[in-house]
C-alpha positions as CSV (number, residue, x, y, z in Angstrom):
1,M,238.9,74.1,77.0
2,S,236.2,74.2,79.4
3,R,233.5,76.8,80.1
4,P,232.3,78.4,83.3
5,P,229.0,77.3,84.4
6,H,226.1,79.5,82.7
7,P,224.2,81.2,85.9
8,G,220.7,80.7,84.0
9,G,217.9,83.3,83.8
10,F,217.0,86.1,81.6
11,S,218.5,89.4,82.3
12,P,218.6,91.7,79.2
13,G,219.9,94.9,80.7
14,L,222.7,92.9,82.5
15,N,226.4,94.7,81.1
16,Q,224.6,97.4,79.3
17,K,225.8,100.8,79.5
18,G,224.2,103.1,81.8
19,V,222.4,100.0,83.7
20,I,222.7,99.6,87.4
21,D,220.9,96.3,89.2
22,P,218.9,95.3,86.4
23,P,216.1,92.6,86.7
24,S,216.4,88.8,86.4
25,F,213.7,86.7,85.0
26,P,213.7,82.5,85.0
27,D,214.7,80.9,81.8
28,A,212.9,77.6,81.1
29,A,215.8,75.5,80.7
30,D,217.1,76.9,84.5
31,K,215.2,73.4,86.0
32,L,217.6,71.6,84.3
33,L,220.6,73.2,85.9
34,K,219.7,71.2,88.9
35,N,217.7,68.6,88.0
36,T,218.7,66.0,84.7
37,S,218.8,62.3,84.3
38,E,221.2,60.2,83.7
39,E,219.0,56.9,83.8
40,P,218.6,55.5,80.2
41,F,215.0,56.2,78.9
42,M,212.6,54.1,77.2
43,G,209.4,55.3,77.1
44,P,206.0,53.8,77.2
45,P,203.3,52.7,74.3
46,G,201.4,55.8,73.7
47,V,198.7,56.5,70.9
48,L,197.6,59.7,69.2
49,L,194.3,60.6,67.9
50,L,193.1,63.2,65.7
51,A,189.8,64.5,65.4
52,D,189.3,63.1,61.6
53,G,189.6,59.6,63.1
54,T,193.3,59.6,62.2
55,R,195.0,57.3,64.7
56,A,198.8,56.5,65.1
57,E,201.0,54.6,67.8
58,G,204.3,55.8,69.4
59,R,206.2,56.1,72.6
60,L,205.9,58.4,75.3
61,F,208.4,61.0,76.9
62,G,208.7,63.8,78.8
63,S,205.7,63.7,81.4
64,C,204.5,60.3,79.8
65,S,201.1,61.8,80.3
66,T,198.1,63.0,78.3
67,G,198.4,66.1,75.7
68,E,195.2,67.5,74.1
69,G,195.1,70.8,72.1
70,E,195.0,71.7,68.2
71,L,197.7,70.0,66.5
72,V,200.2,72.2,64.2
73,F,203.3,71.7,62.5
74,T,206.5,73.4,62.2
75,T,209.1,73.5,59.5
76,G,212.4,74.2,60.9
77,M,215.4,72.0,61.0
78,C,216.7,73.2,64.2
79,G,215.5,75.8,67.0
80,Y,213.5,73.4,68.9
81,Q,214.1,74.5,72.2
82,E,213.1,78.2,71.0
83,S,209.9,76.7,69.4
84,M,208.7,74.6,72.3
85,T,209.3,77.8,74.8
86,D,207.8,80.4,72.4
87,P,204.0,81.4,73.9
88,S,202.7,81.8,70.5
89,F,202.5,78.0,70.7
90,A,200.1,78.1,74.1
91,G,197.2,75.5,73.5
92,Q,198.5,73.6,70.7
93,I,200.2,70.2,70.1
94,L,203.5,71.0,68.2
95,T,204.7,68.7,65.9
96,F,208.0,69.0,64.4
97,T,208.5,67.8,60.4
98,W,212.3,68.0,60.8
99,P,212.9,64.1,61.9
100,L,215.3,64.1,64.3
101,L,214.3,65.8,67.7
102,G,217.1,66.9,70.5
103,N,220.4,65.9,68.9
104,Y,222.0,69.3,70.3
105,G,220.4,68.9,73.6
106,I,218.9,71.9,75.7
107,H,221.1,75.0,76.1
108,P,220.9,77.4,79.3
109,G,220.2,80.8,78.7
110,T,218.6,80.4,74.9
111,S,215.4,79.7,75.7
112,E,212.4,82.2,74.7
113,S,210.3,82.3,78.0
114,S,210.5,80.8,81.4
115,G,208.2,77.9,80.2
116,I,207.5,75.4,77.6
117,H,204.2,76.3,76.3
118,P,202.8,73.8,73.9
119,R,200.5,71.5,75.7
120,G,202.4,68.6,73.8
121,I,205.1,67.5,71.4
122,V,205.1,65.1,68.8
123,C,208.1,63.8,66.6
124,R,209.6,61.1,64.5
125,E,212.8,60.2,66.5
126,L,213.8,61.7,69.6
127,M,217.5,61.7,70.6
128,V,217.9,60.7,74.2
129,N,221.4,61.2,74.4
130,P,222.6,64.9,72.7
131,D,225.8,65.8,72.0
132,H,226.8,69.1,72.4
133,R,229.2,70.4,74.7
134,D,226.8,73.3,76.1
135,S,224.2,71.0,76.8
136,I,222.7,70.6,80.1
137,G,220.0,67.8,79.6
138,S,217.9,66.2,76.7
139,V,214.2,66.9,75.4
140,H,212.7,64.4,77.3
141,D,214.3,65.6,80.5
142,F,213.3,69.5,79.5
143,L,209.6,68.2,78.9
144,R,209.5,66.2,82.1
145,S,211.0,69.2,84.1
146,H,208.1,71.4,83.1
147,D,205.5,68.4,83.4
148,V,204.9,68.5,79.3
149,P,204.0,65.1,77.6
150,G,205.5,64.3,74.2
151,I,205.1,61.4,71.9
152,C,207.7,59.8,69.1
153,D,208.0,57.3,66.7
154,I,204.9,58.9,64.8
155,D,205.0,59.9,61.0
156,T,205.2,63.1,61.2
157,R,205.2,63.5,57.5
158,A,202.1,61.9,57.3
159,L,200.4,64.2,59.7
160,T,201.7,67.0,58.3
161,R,199.8,66.1,55.0
162,R,196.8,65.6,57.0
163,V,196.6,69.3,58.3
164,R,197.9,70.8,55.0
165,E,195.0,68.9,53.3
166,H,192.2,69.2,55.7
167,G,193.4,72.2,58.3
168,T,194.6,72.0,61.6
169,L,192.8,69.7,63.8
170,L,191.9,69.0,67.5
171,A,194.2,65.9,68.6
172,I,194.9,63.9,72.1
173,F,197.6,61.7,72.7
174,G,198.8,59.5,76.1
175,P,198.9,55.9,77.2
176,I,197.9,53.4,74.7
177,D,195.9,51.4,77.5
178,R,193.5,54.7,78.3
179,E,192.5,54.7,74.7
180,D,189.1,54.7,74.7
181,E,189.1,57.4,77.6
182,L,191.3,59.7,75.2
183,K,188.5,59.0,72.4
184,K,185.9,60.3,75.0
185,R,188.1,63.4,75.7
186,L,188.8,64.2,72.1
187,G,185.0,64.1,71.4
188,S,184.1,67.2,74.1
189,M,187.3,68.9,73.2
190,H,186.9,72.7,71.9
191,P,189.4,74.5,70.0
192,P,191.8,76.5,72.1
193,D,191.3,79.8,70.2
194,Q,188.4,79.8,72.1
195,E,190.4,80.3,75.6
196,D,192.3,83.6,76.8
197,L,195.4,82.5,75.9
198,V,197.2,86.1,76.0
199,G,196.2,86.3,79.4
200,E,197.4,83.0,80.4
201,V,201.3,83.8,78.8
202,T,201.4,87.7,79.8
203,L,203.3,89.1,82.8
204,N,201.6,89.9,85.7
205,H,203.4,93.2,86.9
206,A,205.1,96.2,84.6
207,A,209.0,96.3,85.1
208,I,211.8,98.2,83.3
209,L,214.3,95.8,82.0
210,N,217.4,98.0,81.7
211,P,216.9,101.3,83.9
212,G,219.1,103.9,83.0
213,A,220.3,102.6,79.7
214,S,222.5,104.9,77.5
215,D,223.9,104.7,74.3
216,E,228.0,104.7,73.7
217,E,227.9,108.6,74.0
218,G,226.0,108.2,77.5
219,K,222.9,109.7,76.4
220,P,219.8,108.2,77.7
221,L,217.8,105.8,75.4
222,P,214.0,106.9,74.6
223,R,211.6,104.8,76.6
224,L,209.4,102.0,75.1
225,A,206.5,100.3,76.2
226,V,206.3,96.7,75.5
227,L,203.1,95.1,75.6
228,D,203.6,91.5,76.4
229,C,200.8,89.5,74.4
230,G,203.2,86.3,74.9
231,I,206.4,87.9,73.7
232,K,209.8,86.1,73.2
233,Y,212.8,86.9,75.1
234,N,215.0,87.8,71.9
235,I,212.5,90.1,70.9
236,L,213.2,91.8,74.3
237,R,216.9,91.8,73.9
238,E,216.8,93.4,70.5
239,L,214.5,96.1,71.7
240,C,216.6,96.7,75.1
241,S,219.7,97.4,72.9
242,R,217.9,100.5,71.3
243,F,215.5,101.7,74.5
244,E,214.8,101.5,77.9
245,V,212.3,98.8,77.9
246,V,209.1,98.7,80.0
247,W,207.9,95.6,80.0
248,C,204.0,95.8,80.4
249,P,201.2,93.0,81.0
250,A,198.7,92.9,77.6
251,S,195.8,94.4,79.7
252,L,197.4,97.2,81.5
253,P,195.4,100.1,80.3
254,F,196.9,103.0,78.0
255,E,196.3,105.9,80.5
256,N,198.2,103.9,83.3
257,I,201.1,103.1,81.1
258,V,201.6,106.6,80.2
259,S,201.0,108.2,83.9
260,D,203.3,105.4,85.5
261,W,205.9,105.4,83.0
262,K,206.0,107.9,80.7
263,P,206.9,106.2,77.4
264,V,207.7,107.9,74.0
265,A,206.7,104.7,72.2
266,L,205.0,101.7,72.2
267,F,205.2,98.0,70.9
268,A,202.8,95.3,70.6
269,S,204.2,91.8,70.7
270,N,204.0,88.5,69.2
271,G,201.3,86.1,71.2
272,P,199.1,83.1,71.0
273,G,195.3,82.6,69.8
274,D,192.7,84.4,68.2
275,P,193.3,88.1,68.0
276,A,189.8,88.9,68.4
277,H,189.2,86.9,71.7
278,P,187.4,89.5,74.0
279,G,190.2,89.0,76.6
280,A,193.5,90.5,77.2
281,A,193.9,90.5,73.3
282,S,191.4,93.1,73.0
283,D,192.7,94.9,76.1
284,A,196.0,95.3,74.3
285,R,194.4,96.2,70.7
286,N,192.6,99.3,72.6
287,T,195.6,100.3,74.3
288,L,197.6,100.1,70.9
289,A,194.6,102.4,69.1
290,E,195.0,104.8,71.9
291,A,198.8,105.3,71.6
292,V,198.2,105.7,67.8
293,R,195.6,108.3,68.2
294,A,197.9,110.1,70.7
295,G,200.4,110.2,68.2
296,L,203.2,107.9,69.5
297,P,205.2,105.7,67.4
298,V,203.9,102.0,67.5
299,M,205.3,98.9,65.9
300,G,203.9,95.6,66.2
301,I,204.9,92.1,65.6
302,C,202.7,88.8,64.8
303,L,199.7,89.2,67.0
304,G,200.7,93.1,67.4
305,H,200.2,93.2,63.6
306,Q,196.7,91.4,63.9
307,L,195.7,93.7,66.6
308,M,196.7,96.7,64.6
309,G,194.7,95.2,61.5
310,L,191.5,94.9,63.9
311,A,191.9,98.4,65.2
312,A,192.0,99.4,61.1
313,G,188.8,98.1,60.5
314,L,190.1,95.0,58.8
315,R,188.9,91.4,60.0
316,T,191.3,88.6,61.1
317,Y,190.7,85.2,59.9
318,K,192.1,81.3,60.7
319,L,194.4,80.5,58.2
320,R,194.0,76.5,56.9
321,Y,197.5,75.3,58.5
322,G,198.9,78.8,59.5
323,H,202.8,79.6,59.0
324,R,205.1,78.1,61.3
325,G,208.6,77.8,60.4
326,A,212.4,79.5,59.6
327,N,211.8,79.8,55.6
328,Q,208.6,81.9,54.7
329,P,209.3,84.5,52.0
330,V,207.8,87.6,52.0
331,L,207.6,90.5,49.6
332,D,208.6,94.1,50.3
333,L,205.8,95.8,48.0
334,H,207.7,99.3,48.4
335,S,211.5,97.9,47.5
336,N,210.3,94.8,45.5
337,K,212.6,92.3,47.8
338,V,211.8,89.2,49.5
339,H,213.1,88.4,53.0
340,I,213.4,85.0,54.2
341,T,211.5,85.1,57.4
342,S,210.9,83.3,60.8
343,Q,207.0,83.0,61.6
344,N,204.3,81.5,63.8
345,H,200.9,82.4,63.5
346,G,197.5,80.7,62.7
347,F,195.6,83.8,61.9
348,A,195.9,86.5,59.1
349,V,194.7,90.0,58.4
350,E,192.4,90.0,55.5
351,D,193.6,91.9,52.3
352,P,191.3,94.9,52.1
353,A,191.2,94.3,48.3
354,K,191.4,90.3,48.1
355,G,190.0,89.3,51.2
356,M,190.4,86.0,53.4
357,L,193.3,84.3,51.5
358,A,194.1,80.4,52.3
359,P,191.3,80.3,55.1
360,H,190.7,77.2,57.5
361,P,187.7,75.0,56.5
362,S,185.9,76.1,59.4
363,G,185.8,79.7,58.2
364,A,186.5,81.3,61.5
365,H,186.6,84.9,61.3
366,S,186.1,88.2,63.5
367,D,183.2,90.5,62.6
368,S,183.6,93.7,60.8
369,N,184.5,96.7,62.6
370,E,185.3,100.3,62.3
371,N,188.7,102.0,62.2
372,I,189.5,103.1,65.5
373,L,193.0,104.5,64.4
374,E,191.7,107.5,62.9
375,S,194.4,106.9,60.2
376,K,194.8,105.6,56.9
377,F,197.0,102.4,56.0
378,E,198.3,100.4,53.3
379,V,199.7,97.2,53.1
380,R,203.4,96.9,52.8
381,Y,204.2,93.2,53.0
382,V,202.6,90.4,51.6
383,N,203.3,86.5,51.7
384,A,205.3,85.2,48.6
385,N,203.5,81.8,48.8
386,D,199.7,82.4,49.6
387,G,199.4,86.1,49.3
388,T,198.3,86.9,52.9
389,V,199.1,90.1,54.6
390,E,202.3,90.4,56.1
391,G,202.7,94.1,57.0
392,L,200.9,97.3,57.3
393,D,202.1,100.9,57.2
394,L,200.2,103.9,58.5
395,I,200.0,106.8,55.9
396,D,200.2,109.5,58.2
397,R,201.6,108.1,61.7
398,P,204.9,107.0,62.7
399,C,203.4,103.5,62.9
400,F,203.9,100.1,61.1
401,T,203.3,96.3,61.9
402,I,204.7,93.0,60.7
403,Q,203.6,89.5,60.7
404,F,206.9,87.7,60.8
405,H,209.6,87.6,63.5
406,P,212.4,90.0,63.0
407,E,214.3,88.8,66.2
408,A,215.0,85.4,64.5
409,C,215.0,83.2,67.1
410,P,215.2,80.7,65.2
411,G,215.5,81.9,62.1
412,P,217.1,84.0,59.2
413,H,218.6,87.3,60.0
414,D,216.9,89.0,56.8
415,A,214.4,91.0,58.6
416,S,216.3,92.3,61.7
417,L,216.9,95.5,60.2
418,L,213.2,96.5,61.0
419,F,214.2,97.2,64.6
420,D,216.6,99.8,63.5
421,R,213.7,101.1,61.2
422,F,211.6,101.6,64.3
423,S,214.5,102.9,66.3
424,D,214.9,105.5,63.7
425,I,211.2,106.6,63.5
426,V,211.3,107.1,67.5
427,D,214.3,109.3,67.2
428,D,213.0,111.2,64.1
429,H,209.5,111.6,65.9
430,L,211.5,112.9,69.0
431,N,213.5,115.3,67.0
432,S,210.3,116.8,65.4
433,T,208.5,117.3,68.8
434,L,211.7,118.9,70.0
435,E,211.5,121.3,67.2
436,V,207.8,121.9,67.6
437,R,208.7,122.8,71.2
438,S,211.3,125.0,70.5
439,R,209.5,126.7,68.1
440,A,206.7,127.5,70.5
């Protein structure tokens, strides 16, 4: 049975009750709907160089050009399209530990953003002829359409061992006949954490994704302001099913958000880089803190969690090799249950009692700051592997954060109910506000 062609794009408000004429945004796979290659591909020889002197030869694919950044790895067996389009990978060279990449191709409408964000892709074996009825192109086609390079035929398990032992490393790859030039460039590279990566990936202008959204009874959904620090599309889908969502740039001041959009709650998203960077990430941290002080319900995911930690007076620090994959165990200290979660981050919030756990050899961390939330907090979630902080609850405020990704794209669905927890918090807050007003 043939399926109708996918229209492409990203429009979470489409077909939602109460929504008329919702906006649409590009999906990274849209370029393949009109631009795929049917020619056999055999990449030219390439070389991968690491800052510790490691050298590996392979074959280039994608744009067949030069890629440079911080080498990291992800352990998922599938979900490569979602990972490549996750803005949290901005500035990095992404290595897939699963040996086969691209077997089910690229699918329309399943990307997590409008572009590919790693500066390069590393894999063991590249599938050049994917086999899936919904595929519209190969990983090679996908990377080439976005002018992103890749290198295959690399012993990715050996690379992973190097990163686990020595921490994340700067790396560069490109044509093997330009190896001397690549070595010089590697020697002058600086960590991408020093760049304003959040400023690179956030959107330019605020927009309502599902104007007029209502529940099954026709009641308007509460309006939520979402700070885009590098948000994934499926987080927006999850939020749109529970709220009328205003998608906001990371640097949009809190007073502008309140005066222009009048939200009843705020959400801070995932994103790339150092949470203590003085650029757009710090702007988002200040907005988050102002929302907490104003009494709004607030939820933070990943980078949003780290920003809350900074605002609470805790330090953030670089992890040895980060948590990237779909099988990270997280312990809920309240219920004593373990959730298997999807994660993608290279920084963490220090434990208020134990300090910085599993730090990077560089010792990179933020300075100590005062608590600007005007609220006490407690650690709610910890990583069951290394004990690092995975979530905070504010004790006297309708606010909480988590380091992991409950939207599960890719990954397990253990933590998806945390979106419902936030929705319940917002409903309780609105009901209590109405009761106070009625008594007045």
